[in-house]
N, CA, C, O and the ligand as a Tripos MOL2 file, in Angstrom:
@<TRIPOS>MOLECULE
protein
  313   311    79     0     0
PROTEIN
NO_CHARGES

@<TRIPOS>ATOM
      1 N          -3.7170   14.1210    7.9780 N.3       1 MET1
      2 CA         -4.0180   14.9050    6.7770 C.3       1 MET1
      3 C          -5.2470   14.3140    6.0890 C.2       1 MET1
      4 O          -5.2570   13.1290    5.7560 O.2       1 MET1
      5 N          -6.2730   15.1200    5.8760 N.am      2 ALA2
      6 CA         -7.4930   14.6410    5.2370 C.3       2 ALA2
      7 C          -7.2980   14.5720    3.7250 C.2       2 ALA2
      8 O          -6.6020   15.4030    3.1430 O.2       2 ALA2
      9 N          -7.9160   13.5790    3.0980 N.am      3 LEU3
     10 CA         -7.8310   13.4530    1.6470 C.3       3 LEU3
     11 C          -9.0800   12.7620    1.1240 C.2       3 LEU3
     12 O          -9.8540   12.1770    1.8830 O.2       3 LEU3
     13 N          -9.2590   12.8420   -0.1880 N.am      4 LYS4
     14 CA        -10.3220   12.0680   -0.8330 C.3       4 LYS4
     15 C          -9.6360   10.8610   -1.4410 C.2       4 LYS4
     16 O          -8.7780   10.9910   -2.3150 O.2       4 LYS4
     17 N         -10.0230    9.6830   -0.9690 N.am      5 CYS5
     18 CA         -9.3480    8.4560   -1.3670 C.3       5 CYS5
     19 C          -9.6020    8.1600   -2.8460 C.2       5 CYS5
     20 O         -10.7400    8.2140   -3.3120 O.2       5 CYS5
     21 N          -8.5190    7.8430   -3.5850 N.am      6 SER6
     22 CA         -8.6770    7.5740   -5.0160 C.3       6 SER6
     23 C          -9.2270    6.1700   -5.2480 C.2       6 SER6
     24 O          -9.6460    5.8570   -6.3630 O.2       6 SER6
     25 N          -9.2350    5.3180   -4.2240 N.am      7 ARG7
     26 CA         -9.7160    3.9420   -4.4090 C.3       7 ARG7
     27 C         -11.2040    3.8350   -4.0870 C.2       7 ARG7
     28 O         -11.9710    3.2800   -4.8740 O.2       7 ARG7
     29 N         -11.6220    4.3710   -2.9200 N.am      8 CYS8
     30 CA        -13.0190    4.2130   -2.5080 C.3       8 CYS8
     31 C         -13.8130    5.5140   -2.6600 C.2       8 CYS8
     32 O         -15.0170    5.5420   -2.4020 O.2       8 CYS8
     33 N         -13.1390    6.5880   -3.0790 N.am      9 SER9
     34 CA        -13.7820    7.8900   -3.3070 C.3       9 SER9
     35 C         -14.3920    8.5050   -2.0520 C.2       9 SER9
     36 O         -15.2200    9.4110   -2.1430 O.2       9 SER9
     37 N         -13.9880    8.0180   -0.8870 N.am     10 GLN10
     38 CA        -14.4950    8.5780    0.3630 C.3      10 GLN10
     39 C         -13.4510    9.5260    0.9580 C.2      10 GLN10
     40 O         -12.2490    9.3300    0.7820 O.2      10 GLN10
     41 N         -13.9300   10.5580    1.6650 N.am     11 PRO11
     42 CA        -12.9690   11.3940    2.3860 C.3      11 PRO11
     43 C         -12.4080   10.5950    3.5670 C.2      11 PRO11
     44 O         -13.1240    9.8150    4.1950 O.2      11 PRO11
     45 N         -11.1470   10.7940    3.8550 N.am     12 GLY12
     46 CA        -10.5530   10.0500    4.9620 C.3      12 GLY12
     47 C          -9.1920   10.5990    5.3230 C.2      12 GLY12
     48 O          -8.7420   11.6140    4.7920 O.2      12 GLY12
     49 N          -8.5510    9.9000    6.2420 N.am     13 GLU13
     50 CA         -7.2030   10.2760    6.6620 C.3      13 GLU13
     51 C          -6.2100    9.3560    5.9660 C.2      13 GLU13
     52 O          -6.5080    8.1930    5.6950 O.2      13 GLU13
     53 N          -5.0250    9.8910    5.6800 N.am     14 ALA14
     54 CA         -3.9640    9.0620    5.1200 C.3      14 ALA14
     55 C          -3.5280    8.0150    6.1510 C.2      14 ALA14
     56 O          -3.6440    8.2520    7.3540 O.2      14 ALA14
     57 N          -3.0320    6.8700    5.6960 N.am     15 PRO15
     58 CA         -2.5130    5.8740    6.6530 C.3      15 PRO15
     59 C          -1.2600    6.4190    7.3620 C.2      15 PRO15
     60 O          -0.6140    7.3330    6.8480 O.2      15 PRO15
     61 N          -0.9150    5.8710    8.5300 N.am     16 PRO16
     62 CA          0.2970    6.3230    9.2220 C.3      16 PRO16
     63 C           1.5250    6.0760    8.3430 C.2      16 PRO16
     64 O           1.7240    4.9670    7.8470 O.2      16 PRO16
     65 N           2.3440    7.1070    8.1530 N.am     17 ALA17
     66 CA          3.4760    7.0180    7.2200 C.3      17 ALA17
     67 C           4.4180    5.8580    7.5470 C.2      17 ALA17
     68 O           4.9770    5.2400    6.6410 O.2      17 ALA17
     69 N           4.5930    5.5630    8.8280 N.am     18 HIS18
     70 CA          5.5450    4.5110    9.1900 C.3      18 HIS18
     71 C           5.0380    3.1140    8.8420 C.2      18 HIS18
     72 O           5.7890    2.1410    8.9100 O.2      18 HIS18
     73 N           3.7490    3.0180    8.4640 N.am     19 ARG19
     74 CA          3.2080    1.7130    8.0750 C.3      19 ARG19
     75 C           3.3630    1.4530    6.5760 C.2      19 ARG19
     76 O           2.9630    0.4000    6.0790 O.2      19 ARG19
     77 N           3.9400    2.4080    5.8660 N.am     20 VAL20
     78 CA          4.0770    2.2890    4.4110 C.3      20 VAL20
     79 C           5.5590    2.1220    4.0630 C.2      20 VAL20
     80 O           6.2580    3.1130    3.8500 O.2      20 VAL20
     81 N           6.0430    0.8780    4.0030 N.am     21 PRO21
     82 CA          7.4870    0.6360    3.8970 C.3      21 PRO21
     83 C           7.9780    0.5850    2.4520 C.2      21 PRO21
     84 O           8.6850   -0.3470    2.0680 O.2      21 PRO21
     85 N           7.6030    1.5900    1.6440 N.am     22 PHE22
     86 CA          7.9140    1.5300    0.2260 C.3      22 PHE22
     87 C           8.9710    2.5540   -0.1580 C.2      22 PHE22
     88 O           9.4880    3.2790    0.6930 O.2      22 PHE22
     89 N           9.2880    2.6060   -1.4600 N.am     23 THR23
     90 CA         10.2010    3.6270   -1.9650 C.3      23 THR23
     91 C           9.5340    4.9940   -1.7710 C.2      23 THR23
     92 O           8.3080    5.0810   -1.6920 O.2      23 THR23
     93 N          10.3400    6.0570   -1.6930 N.am     24 PRO24
     94 CA          9.7600    7.3980   -1.4590 C.3      24 PRO24
     95 C           8.6630    7.7470   -2.4500 C.2      24 PRO24
     96 O           7.6620    8.3590   -2.0790 O.2      24 PRO24
     97 N           8.8440    7.3610   -3.7070 N.am     25 GLU25
     98 CA          7.8590    7.7030   -4.7400 C.3      25 GLU25
     99 C           6.5350    6.9710   -4.4910 C.2      25 GLU25
    100 O           5.4680    7.5840   -4.5200 O.2      25 GLU25
    101 N           6.6100    5.6620   -4.2470 N.am     26 ALA26
    102 CA          5.4060    4.8750   -4.0120 C.3      26 ALA26
    103 C           4.7390    5.2930   -2.7050 C.2      26 ALA26
    104 O           3.5130    5.3460   -2.6090 O.2      26 ALA26
    105 N           5.5510    5.5840   -1.7170 N.am     27 LYS27
    106 CA          5.0410    6.0070   -0.4220 C.3      27 LYS27
    107 C           4.2590    7.3150   -0.5540 C.2      27 LYS27
    108 O           3.1860    7.4710    0.0290 O.2      27 LYS27
    109 N           4.8170    8.2600   -1.3350 N.am     28 ALA28
    110 CA          4.1360    9.5460   -1.5450 C.3      28 ALA28
    111 C           2.8000    9.3410   -2.2400 C.2      28 ALA28
    112 O           1.8210   10.0150   -1.9210 O.2      28 ALA28
    113 N           2.7560    8.4050   -3.1980 N.am     29 LYS29
    114 CA          1.5140    8.0900   -3.8990 C.3      29 LYS29
    115 C           0.4670    7.5820   -2.9220 C.2      29 LYS29
    116 O          -0.6750    8.0420   -2.9190 O.2      29 LYS29
    117 N           0.8720    6.6250   -2.0910 N.am     30 VAL30
    118 CA         -0.0640    6.0260   -1.1370 C.3      30 VAL30
    119 C          -0.5510    7.0840   -0.1510 C.2      30 VAL30
    120 O          -1.7520    7.2190    0.0840 O.2      30 VAL30
    121 N           0.3910    7.8310    0.4220 N.am     31 LEU31
    122 CA          0.0230    8.8000    1.4550 C.3      31 LEU31
    123 C          -0.7930    9.9540    0.8870 C.2      31 LEU31
    124 O          -1.5450   10.6000    1.6160 O.2      31 LEU31
    125 N          -0.6470   10.2220   -0.4320 N.am     32 GLY32
    126 CA         -1.3510   11.3300   -1.0410 C.3      32 GLY32
    127 C          -2.7180   10.9490   -1.5840 C.2      32 GLY32
    128 O          -3.5260   11.8320   -1.8690 O.2      32 GLY32
    129 N          -3.0020    9.6530   -1.7360 N.am     33 SER33
    130 CA         -4.2660    9.2860   -2.3920 C.3      33 SER33
    131 C          -5.0810    8.1940   -1.7160 C.2      33 SER33
    132 O          -6.2180    7.9510   -2.1220 O.2      33 SER33
    133 N          -4.5410    7.5270   -0.7000 N.am     34 ILE34
    134 CA         -5.2380    6.3710   -0.1400 C.3      34 ILE34
    135 C          -5.6450    6.6230    1.3120 C.2      34 ILE34
    136 O          -4.8650    7.1440    2.1090 O.2      34 ILE34
    137 N          -6.8890    6.2410    1.6410 N.am     35 CYS35
    138 CA         -7.3640    6.4500    3.0060 C.3      35 CYS35
    139 C          -6.9070    5.3070    3.9150 C.2      35 CYS35
    140 O          -6.5140    4.2390    3.4450 O.2      35 CYS35
    141 N          -6.9670    5.5520    5.2070 N.am     36 ALA36
    142 CA         -6.4860    4.5730    6.1830 C.3      36 ALA36
    143 C          -7.2730    3.2660    6.1080 C.2      36 ALA36
    144 O          -6.7050    2.2020    6.3540 O.2      36 ALA36
    145 N          -8.5790    3.3180    5.7720 N.am     37 SER37
    146 CA         -9.3340    2.0580    5.7680 C.3      37 SER37
    147 C          -8.9830    1.2110    4.5420 C.2      37 SER37
    148 O          -8.9450   -0.0160    4.6380 O.2      37 SER37
    149 N          -8.7250    1.8450    3.3880 N.am     38 CYS38
    150 CA         -8.2580    1.0610    2.2390 C.3      38 CYS38
    151 C          -6.8760    0.4810    2.5300 C.2      38 CYS38
    152 O          -6.5680   -0.6370    2.1170 O.2      38 CYS38
    153 N          -6.0490    1.2400    3.2390 N.am     39 TRP39
    154 CA         -4.7280    0.7300    3.6010 C.3      39 TRP39
    155 C          -4.8580   -0.4960    4.5110 C.2      39 TRP39
    156 O          -4.0970   -1.4550    4.3850 O.2      39 TRP39
    157 N          -5.8190   -0.4540    5.4200 N.am     40 LYS40
    158 CA         -6.0560   -1.6180    6.2950 C.3      40 LYS40
    159 C          -6.4610   -2.8340    5.4770 C.2      40 LYS40
    160 O          -6.0430   -3.9550    5.7670 O.2      40 LYS40
    161 N          -7.2880   -2.6050    4.4390 N.am     41 GLU41
    162 CA         -7.6570   -3.7210    3.5580 C.3      41 GLU41
    163 C          -6.4120   -4.3130    2.9210 C.2      41 GLU41
    164 O          -6.2620   -5.5310    2.8220 O.2      41 GLU41
    165 N          -5.5080   -3.4130    2.4850 N.am     42 TRP42
    166 CA         -4.2650   -3.9070    1.8900 C.3      42 TRP42
    167 C          -3.4500   -4.7070    2.9180 C.2      42 TRP42
    168 O          -2.8800   -5.7460    2.5870 O.2      42 TRP42
    169 N          -3.3990   -4.2230    4.1540 N.am     43 GLU43
    170 CA         -2.5900   -4.9280    5.1580 C.3      43 GLU43
    171 C          -3.0970   -6.3630    5.3660 C.2      43 GLU43
    172 O          -2.3120   -7.2720    5.6330 O.2      43 GLU43
    173 N          -4.4110   -6.5530    5.2410 N.am     44 GLN44
    174 CA         -4.9420   -7.9220    5.3340 C.3      44 GLN44
    175 C          -4.5560   -8.7320    4.1130 C.2      44 GLN44
    176 O          -4.1890   -9.9030    4.2200 O.2      44 GLN44
    177 N          -4.6420   -8.0950    2.9380 N.am     45 MET45
    178 CA         -4.2550   -8.7640    1.7020 C.3      45 MET45
    179 C          -2.7530   -9.0630    1.6960 C.2      45 MET45
    180 O          -2.3130  -10.1020    1.2040 O.2      45 MET45
    181 N          -1.9870   -8.1400    2.2480 N.am     46 GLU46
    182 CA         -0.5250   -8.2720    2.2810 C.3      46 GLU46
    183 C          -0.0980   -9.5730    2.9680 C.2      46 GLU46
    184 O           0.8160  -10.2580    2.5080 O.2      46 GLU46
    185 N          -0.7670   -9.9010    4.0670 N.am     47 VAL47
    186 CA         -0.4440  -11.1290    4.7970 C.3      47 VAL47
    187 C          -0.6270  -12.3380    3.8720 C.2      47 VAL47
    188 O           0.1900  -13.2590    3.8570 O.2      47 VAL47
    189 N          -1.7260  -12.3080    3.1010 N.am     48 LYS48
    190 CA         -1.9830  -13.4160    2.1670 C.3      48 LYS48
    191 C          -0.9220  -13.4840    1.0820 C.2      48 LYS48
    192 O          -0.4380  -14.5630    0.7390 O.2      48 LYS48
    193 N          -0.5580  -12.2990    0.5340 N.am     49 VAL49
    194 CA          0.4470  -12.2590   -0.5370 C.3      49 VAL49
    195 C           1.7840  -12.7890   -0.0070 C.2      49 VAL49
    196 O           2.4490  -13.5860   -0.6690 O.2      49 VAL49
    197 N           2.1630  -12.3460    1.1770 N.am     50 ILE50
    198 CA          3.4330  -12.7830    1.7690 C.3      50 ILE50
    199 C           3.4430  -14.2990    1.9660 C.2      50 ILE50
    200 O           4.4320  -14.9670    1.6630 O.2      50 ILE50
    201 N           2.3350  -14.8310    2.4750 N.am     51 ASN51
    202 CA          2.2650  -16.2770    2.7090 C.3      51 ASN51
    203 C           2.2440  -17.0580    1.4000 C.2      51 ASN51
    204 O           2.9180  -18.0770    1.2540 O.2      51 ASN51
    205 N           1.4480  -16.5510    0.4470 N.am     52 GLU52
    206 CA          1.3060  -17.2750   -0.8020 C.3      52 GLU52
    207 C           2.6290  -17.3690   -1.5530 C.2      52 GLU52
    208 O           2.9790  -18.4240   -2.0820 O.2      52 GLU52
    209 N           3.3640  -16.2490   -1.5960 N.am     53 TYR53
    210 CA          4.6180  -16.2430   -2.3560 C.3      53 TYR53
    211 C           5.8420  -16.4220   -1.4620 C.2      53 TYR53
    212 O           6.9780  -16.3480   -1.9290 O.2      53 TYR53
    213 N           5.6000  -16.6580   -0.1790 N.am     54 ARG54
    214 CA          6.6940  -16.8230    0.7900 C.3      54 ARG54
    215 C           7.7050  -15.6870    0.6730 C.2      54 ARG54
    216 O           8.9040  -15.9200    0.5240 O.2      54 ARG54
    217 N           7.2080  -14.4650    0.7420 N.am     55 LEU55
    218 CA          8.0610  -13.2970    0.5570 C.3      55 LEU55
    219 C           8.8820  -13.0110    1.8080 C.2      55 LEU55
    220 O           8.4540  -13.2450    2.9380 O.2      55 LEU55
    221 N          10.0700  -12.5000    1.5530 N.am     56 ASN56
    222 CA         11.0200  -12.1770    2.6180 C.3      56 ASN56
    223 C          11.3990  -10.6970    2.5020 C.2      56 ASN56
    224 O          11.9630  -10.2700    1.4950 O.2      56 ASN56
    225 N          11.0860   -9.9290    3.5340 N.am     57 PHE57
    226 CA         11.3360   -8.4850    3.5040 C.3      57 PHE57
    227 C          12.8080   -8.1360    3.3060 C.2      57 PHE57
    228 O          13.1240   -7.0350    2.8540 O.2      57 PHE57
    229 N          13.7110   -9.0600    3.6380 N.am     58 MET58
    230 CA         15.1410   -8.7910    3.4990 C.3      58 MET58
    231 C          15.5700   -8.8360    2.0240 C.2      58 MET58
    232 O          16.6310   -8.3290    1.6620 O.2      58 MET58
    233 N          14.7400   -9.4420    1.1930 N.am     59 ASP59
    234 CA         15.0810   -9.6110   -0.2140 C.3      59 ASP59
    235 C          14.5180   -8.4420   -1.0250 C.2      59 ASP59
    236 O          13.3010   -8.2670   -1.1000 O.2      59 ASP59
    237 N          15.4060   -7.6370   -1.6350 N.am     60 PRO60
    238 CA         14.9390   -6.4480   -2.3690 C.3      60 PRO60
    239 C          13.9610   -6.8020   -3.4870 C.2      60 PRO60
    240 O          13.0310   -6.0420   -3.7560 O.2      60 PRO60
    241 N          14.1580   -7.9370   -4.1370 N.am     61 GLN61
    242 CA         13.2380   -8.3510   -5.1950 C.3      61 GLN61
    243 C          11.8490   -8.6340   -4.6370 C.2      61 GLN61
    244 O          10.8370   -8.3110   -5.2590 O.2      61 GLN61
    245 N          11.8190   -9.2360   -3.4680 N.am     62 HIS62
    246 CA         10.5390   -9.5480   -2.8360 C.3      62 HIS62
    247 C           9.8450   -8.2740   -2.3760 C.2      62 HIS62
    248 O           8.6260   -8.1430   -2.4910 O.2      62 HIS62
    249 N          10.6340   -7.3300   -1.8520 N.am     63 ARG63
    250 CA         10.0400   -6.0510   -1.4270 C.3      63 ARG63
    251 C           9.4290   -5.3370   -2.6220 C.2      63 ARG63
    252 O           8.3570   -4.7400   -2.5260 O.2      63 ARG63
    253 N          10.1300   -5.4080   -3.7550 N.am     64 ASP64
    254 CA          9.6610   -4.7810   -4.9720 C.3      64 ASP64
    255 C           8.3460   -5.4200   -5.4270 C.2      64 ASP64
    256 O           7.4170   -4.7300   -5.8450 O.2      64 ASP64
    257 N           8.2900   -6.7400   -5.3390 N.am     65 MET65
    258 CA          7.1010   -7.4740   -5.7460 C.3      65 MET65
    259 C           5.9120   -7.1080   -4.8570 C.2      65 MET65
    260 O           4.7880   -6.9430   -5.3290 O.2      65 MET65
    261 N           6.1880   -6.9870   -3.5740 N.am     66 LEU66
    262 CA          5.1400   -6.6440   -2.6180 C.3      66 LEU66
    263 C           4.6150   -5.2370   -2.8950 C.2      66 LEU66
    264 O           3.4120   -4.9830   -2.8470 O.2      66 LEU66
    265 N           5.5390   -4.3410   -3.1810 N.am     67 GLN67
    266 CA          5.1450   -2.9700   -3.4770 C.3      67 GLN67
    267 C           4.2760   -2.9180   -4.7340 C.2      67 GLN67
    268 O           3.2850   -2.1910   -4.7810 O.2      67 GLN67
    269 N           4.6560   -3.6960   -5.7510 N.am     68 ARG68
    270 CA          3.8560   -3.7030   -6.9750 C.3      68 ARG68
    271 C           2.4670   -4.2900   -6.7240 C.2      68 ARG68
    272 O           1.4730   -3.7750   -7.2360 O.2      68 ARG68
    273 N           2.3990   -5.3630   -5.9400 N.am     69 SER69
    274 CA          1.0930   -5.9490   -5.6070 C.3      69 SER69
    275 C           0.2260   -4.9330   -4.9030 C.2      69 SER69
    276 O          -0.9750   -4.8410   -5.1550 O.2      69 SER69
    277 N           0.8390   -4.1750   -4.0240 N.am     70 CYS70
    278 CA          0.1040   -3.1780   -3.2550 C.3      70 CYS70
    279 C          -0.4390   -2.0820   -4.1570 C.2      70 CYS70
    280 O          -1.6150   -1.7280   -4.0640 O.2      70 CYS70
    281 N           0.4110   -1.5390   -5.0340 N.am     71 LEU71
    282 CA         -0.0290   -0.4490   -5.9060 C.3      71 LEU71
    283 C          -1.1380   -0.9400   -6.8280 C.2      71 LEU71
    284 O          -2.0550   -0.1880   -7.1610 O.2      71 LEU71
    285 N          -1.0530   -2.1920   -7.2360 N.am     72 GLU72
    286 CA         -2.0920   -2.7890   -8.0660 C.3      72 GLU72
    287 C          -3.3980   -2.8980   -7.2660 C.2      72 GLU72
    288 O          -4.4670   -2.5250   -7.7480 O.2      72 GLU72
    289 N          -3.2900   -3.4070   -6.0590 N.am     73 PHE73
    290 CA         -4.4540   -3.5620   -5.1880 C.3      73 PHE73
    291 C          -5.1310   -2.2120   -4.9340 C.2      73 PHE73
    292 O          -6.3580   -2.1120   -4.9160 O.2      73 PHE73
    293 N          -4.3200   -1.1920   -4.7410 N.am     74 LEU74
    294 CA         -4.8590    0.1390   -4.4400 C.3      74 LEU74
    295 C          -5.1790    0.9290   -5.7090 C.2      74 LEU74
    296 O          -5.6050    2.0820   -5.6380 O.2      74 LEU74
    297 N          -4.9740    0.3090   -6.8560 N.am     75 GLN75
    298 CA         -5.2380    0.9420   -8.1590 C.3      75 GLN75
    299 C          -4.4360    2.2220   -8.3420 C.2      75 GLN75
    300 O          -4.9440    3.2360   -8.8210 O.2      75 GLN75
    301 N          -3.1620    2.1460   -7.9460 N.am     76 LEU76
    302 CA         -2.2620    3.2970   -8.1100 C.3      76 LEU76
    303 C          -1.1760    3.0150   -9.1390 C.2      76 LEU76
    304 O          -0.2400    3.8010   -9.2840 O.2      76 LEU76
    305 N          -1.2950    1.8960   -9.8540 N.am     77 ASP77
    306 CA         -0.1880    1.4730  -10.7140 C.3      77 ASP77
    307 C          -0.2700    2.0200  -12.1230 C.2      77 ASP77
    308 O           0.5450    1.6510  -12.9690 O.2      77 ASP77
    309 N          -1.2290    2.8910  -12.4020 N.am     78 ALA78
    310 CA         -1.3740    3.4180  -13.7650 C.3      78 ALA78
    311 C          -0.2160    4.3450  -14.1020 C.2      78 ALA78
    312 O          -0.1610    4.8870  -15.2050 O.2      78 ALA78
    313 ZN        -10.2460    4.4630    0.6090 Zn       79 ZN79
@<TRIPOS>BOND
     1     1     2 1
     2     2     3 1
     3     3     4 2
     4     3     5 am
     5     5     6 1
     6     6     7 1
     7     7     8 2
     8     7     9 am
     9     9    10 1
    10    10    11 1
    11    11    12 2
    12    11    13 am
    13    13    14 1
    14    14    15 1
    15    15    16 2
    16    15    17 am
    17    17    18 1
    18    18    19 1
    19    19    20 2
    20    19    21 am
    21    21    22 1
    22    22    23 1
    23    23    24 2
    24    23    25 am
    25    25    26 1
    26    26    27 1
    27    27    28 2
    28    27    29 am
    29    29    30 1
    30    30    31 1
    31    31    32 2
    32    31    33 am
    33    33    34 1
    34    34    35 1
    35    35    36 2
    36    35    37 am
    37    37    38 1
    38    38    39 1
    39    39    40 2
    40    39    41 am
    41    41    42 1
    42    42    43 1
    43    43    44 2
    44    43    45 am
    45    45    46 1
    46    46    47 1
    47    47    48 2
    48    47    49 am
    49    49    50 1
    50    50    51 1
    51    51    52 2
    52    51    53 am
    53    53    54 1
    54    54    55 1
    55    55    56 2
    56    55    57 am
    57    57    58 1
    58    58    59 1
    59    59    60 2
    60    59    61 am
    61    61    62 1
    62    62    63 1
    63    63    64 2
    64    63    65 am
    65    65    66 1
    66    66    67 1
    67    67    68 2
    68    67    69 am
    69    69    70 1
    70    70    71 1
    71    71    72 2
    72    71    73 am
    73    73    74 1
    74    74    75 1
    75    75    76 2
    76    75    77 am
    77    77    78 1
    78    78    79 1
    79    79    80 2
    80    79    81 am
    81    81    82 1
    82    82    83 1
    83    83    84 2
    84    83    85 am
    85    85    86 1
    86    86    87 1
    87    87    88 2
    88    87    89 am
    89    89    90 1
    90    90    91 1
    91    91    92 2
    92    91    93 am
    93    93    94 1
    94    94    95 1
    95    95    96 2
    96    95    97 am
    97    97    98 1
    98    98    99 1
    99    99   100 2
   100    99   101 am
   101   101   102 1
   102   102   103 1
   103   103   104 2
   104   103   105 am
   105   105   106 1
   106   106   107 1
   107   107   108 2
   108   107   109 am
   109   109   110 1
   110   110   111 1
   111   111   112 2
   112   111   113 am
   113   113   114 1
   114   114   115 1
   115   115   116 2
   116   115   117 am
   117   117   118 1
   118   118   119 1
   119   119   120 2
   120   119   121 am
   121   121   122 1
   122   122   123 1
   123   123   124 2
   124   123   125 am
   125   125   126 1
   126   126   127 1
   127   127   128 2
   128   127   129 am
   129   129   130 1
   130   130   131 1
   131   131   132 2
   132   131   133 am
   133   133   134 1
   134   134   135 1
   135   135   136 2
   136   135   137 am
   137   137   138 1
   138   138   139 1
   139   139   140 2
   140   139   141 am
   141   141   142 1
   142   142   143 1
   143   143   144 2
   144   143   145 am
   145   145   146 1
   146   146   147 1
   147   147   148 2
   148   147   149 am
   149   149   150 1
   150   150   151 1
   151   151   152 2
   152   151   153 am
   153   153   154 1
   154   154   155 1
   155   155   156 2
   156   155   157 am
   157   157   158 1
   158   158   159 1
   159   159   160 2
   160   159   161 am
   161   161   162 1
   162   162   163 1
   163   163   164 2
   164   163   165 am
   165   165   166 1
   166   166   167 1
   167   167   168 2
   168   167   169 am
   169   169   170 1
   170   170   171 1
   171   171   172 2
   172   171   173 am
   173   173   174 1
   174   174   175 1
   175   175   176 2
   176   175   177 am
   177   177   178 1
   178   178   179 1
   179   179   180 2
   180   179   181 am
   181   181   182 1
   182   182   183 1
   183   183   184 2
   184   183   185 am
   185   185   186 1
   186   186   187 1
   187   187   188 2
   188   187   189 am
   189   189   190 1
   190   190   191 1
   191   191   192 2
   192   191   193 am
   193   193   194 1
   194   194   195 1
   195   195   196 2
   196   195   197 am
   197   197   198 1
   198   198   199 1
   199   199   200 2
   200   199   201 am
   201   201   202 1
   202   202   203 1
   203   203   204 2
   204   203   205 am
   205   205   206 1
   206   206   207 1
   207   207   208 2
   208   207   209 am
   209   209   210 1
   210   210   211 1
   211   211   212 2
   212   211   213 am
   213   213   214 1
   214   214   215 1
   215   215   216 2
   216   215   217 am
   217   217   218 1
   218   218   219 1
   219   219   220 2
   220   219   221 am
   221   221   222 1
   222   222   223 1
   223   223   224 2
   224   223   225 am
   225   225   226 1
   226   226   227 1
   227   227   228 2
   228   227   229 am
   229   229   230 1
   230   230   231 1
   231   231   232 2
   232   231   233 am
   233   233   234 1
   234   234   235 1
   235   235   236 2
   236   235   237 am
   237   237   238 1
   238   238   239 1
   239   239   240 2
   240   239   241 am
   241   241   242 1
   242   242   243 1
   243   243   244 2
   244   243   245 am
   245   245   246 1
   246   246   247 1
   247   247   248 2
   248   247   249 am
   249   249   250 1
   250   250   251 1
   251   251   252 2
   252   251   253 am
   253   253   254 1
   254   254   255 1
   255   255   256 2
   256   255   257 am
   257   257   258 1
   258   258   259 1
   259   259   260 2
   260   259   261 am
   261   261   262 1
   262   262   263 1
   263   263   264 2
   264   263   265 am
   265   265   266 1
   266   266   267 1
   267   267   268 2
   268   267   269 am
   269   269   270 1
   270   270   271 1
   271   271   272 2
   272   271   273 am
   273   273   274 1
   274   274   275 1
   275   275   276 2
   276   275   277 am
   277   277   278 1
   278   278   279 1
   279   279   280 2
   280   279   281 am
   281   281   282 1
   282   282   283 1
   283   283   284 2
   284   283   285 am
   285   285   286 1
   286   286   287 1
   287   287   288 2
   288   287   289 am
   289   289   290 1
   290   290   291 1
   291   291   292 2
   292   291   293 am
   293   293   294 1
   294   294   295 1
   295   295   296 2
   296   295   297 am
   297   297   298 1
   298   298   299 1
   299   299   300 2
   300   299   301 am
   301   301   302 1
   302   302   303 1
   303   303   304 2
   304   303   305 am
   305   305   306 1
   306   306   307 1
   307   307   308 2
   308   307   309 am
   309   309   310 1
   310   310   311 1
   311   311   312 2
@<TRIPOS>SUBSTRUCTURE
     1 MET1         2 RESIDUE 1 A MET
     2 ALA2         6 RESIDUE 1 A ALA
     3 LEU3        10 RESIDUE 1 A LEU
     4 LYS4        14 RESIDUE 1 A LYS
     5 CYS5        18 RESIDUE 1 A CYS
     6 SER6        22 RESIDUE 1 A SER
     7 ARG7        26 RESIDUE 1 A ARG
     8 CYS8        30 RESIDUE 1 A CYS
     9 SER9        34 RESIDUE 1 A SER
    10 GLN10       38 RESIDUE 1 A GLN
    11 PRO11       42 RESIDUE 1 A PRO
    12 GLY12       46 RESIDUE 1 A GLY
    13 GLU13       50 RESIDUE 1 A GLU
    14 ALA14       54 RESIDUE 1 A ALA
    15 PRO15       58 RESIDUE 1 A PRO
    16 PRO16       62 RESIDUE 1 A PRO
    17 ALA17       66 RESIDUE 1 A ALA
    18 HIS18       70 RESIDUE 1 A HIS
    19 ARG19       74 RESIDUE 1 A ARG
    20 VAL20       78 RESIDUE 1 A VAL
    21 PRO21       82 RESIDUE 1 A PRO
    22 PHE22       86 RESIDUE 1 A PHE
    23 THR23       90 RESIDUE 1 A THR
    24 PRO24       94 RESIDUE 1 A PRO
    25 GLU25       98 RESIDUE 1 A GLU
    26 ALA26      102 RESIDUE 1 A ALA
    27 LYS27      106 RESIDUE 1 A LYS
    28 ALA28      110 RESIDUE 1 A ALA
    29 LYS29      114 RESIDUE 1 A LYS
    30 VAL30      118 RESIDUE 1 A VAL
    31 LEU31      122 RESIDUE 1 A LEU
    32 GLY32      126 RESIDUE 1 A GLY
    33 SER33      130 RESIDUE 1 A SER
    34 ILE34      134 RESIDUE 1 A ILE
    35 CYS35      138 RESIDUE 1 A CYS
    36 ALA36      142 RESIDUE 1 A ALA
    37 SER37      146 RESIDUE 1 A SER
    38 CYS38      150 RESIDUE 1 A CYS
    39 TRP39      154 RESIDUE 1 A TRP
    40 LYS40      158 RESIDUE 1 A LYS
    41 GLU41      162 RESIDUE 1 A GLU
    42 TRP42      166 RESIDUE 1 A TRP
    43 GLU43      170 RESIDUE 1 A GLU
    44 GLN44      174 RESIDUE 1 A GLN
    45 MET45      178 RESIDUE 1 A MET
    46 GLU46      182 RESIDUE 1 A GLU
    47 VAL47      186 RESIDUE 1 A VAL
    48 LYS48      190 RESIDUE 1 A LYS
    49 VAL49      194 RESIDUE 1 A VAL
    50 ILE50      198 RESIDUE 1 A ILE
    51 ASN51      202 RESIDUE 1 A ASN
    52 GLU52      206 RESIDUE 1 A GLU
    53 TYR53      210 RESIDUE 1 A TYR
    54 ARG54      214 RESIDUE 1 A ARG
    55 LEU55      218 RESIDUE 1 A LEU
    56 ASN56      222 RESIDUE 1 A ASN
    57 PHE57      226 RESIDUE 1 A PHE
    58 MET58      230 RESIDUE 1 A MET
    59 ASP59      234 RESIDUE 1 A ASP
    60 PRO60      238 RESIDUE 1 A PRO
    61 GLN61      242 RESIDUE 1 A GLN
    62 HIS62      246 RESIDUE 1 A HIS
    63 ARG63      250 RESIDUE 1 A ARG
    64 ASP64      254 RESIDUE 1 A ASP
    65 MET65      258 RESIDUE 1 A MET
    66 LEU66      262 RESIDUE 1 A LEU
    67 GLN67      266 RESIDUE 1 A GLN
    68 ARG68      270 RESIDUE 1 A ARG
    69 SER69      274 RESIDUE 1 A SER
    70 CYS70      278 RESIDUE 1 A CYS
    71 LEU71      282 RESIDUE 1 A LEU
    72 GLU72      286 RESIDUE 1 A GLU
    73 PHE73      290 RESIDUE 1 A PHE
    74 LEU74      294 RESIDUE 1 A LEU
    75 GLN75      298 RESIDUE 1 A GLN
    76 LEU76      302 RESIDUE 1 A LEU
    77 ASP77      306 RESIDUE 1 A ASP
    78 ALA78      310 RESIDUE 1 A ALA
    79 ZN79       313 GROUP 0 **** ****
């Protein structure tokens, strides 16, 4: 699905839905406004965030924190 990315203002494709492991609401935001290349930037940042805070995907609080970091990074948290 083509879109105009709200972060880089470039036309692009949405990231693959299965790569966005968030709540339905946050996932819809990402898939509706973020291009695949900005998502790739986040995936690189995500590794750093996970390592820095030693996040564990099994922990709902950690997943929530990761999701918030992501929305902030992608400027979707307004
Ligand atoms: Zn973008």
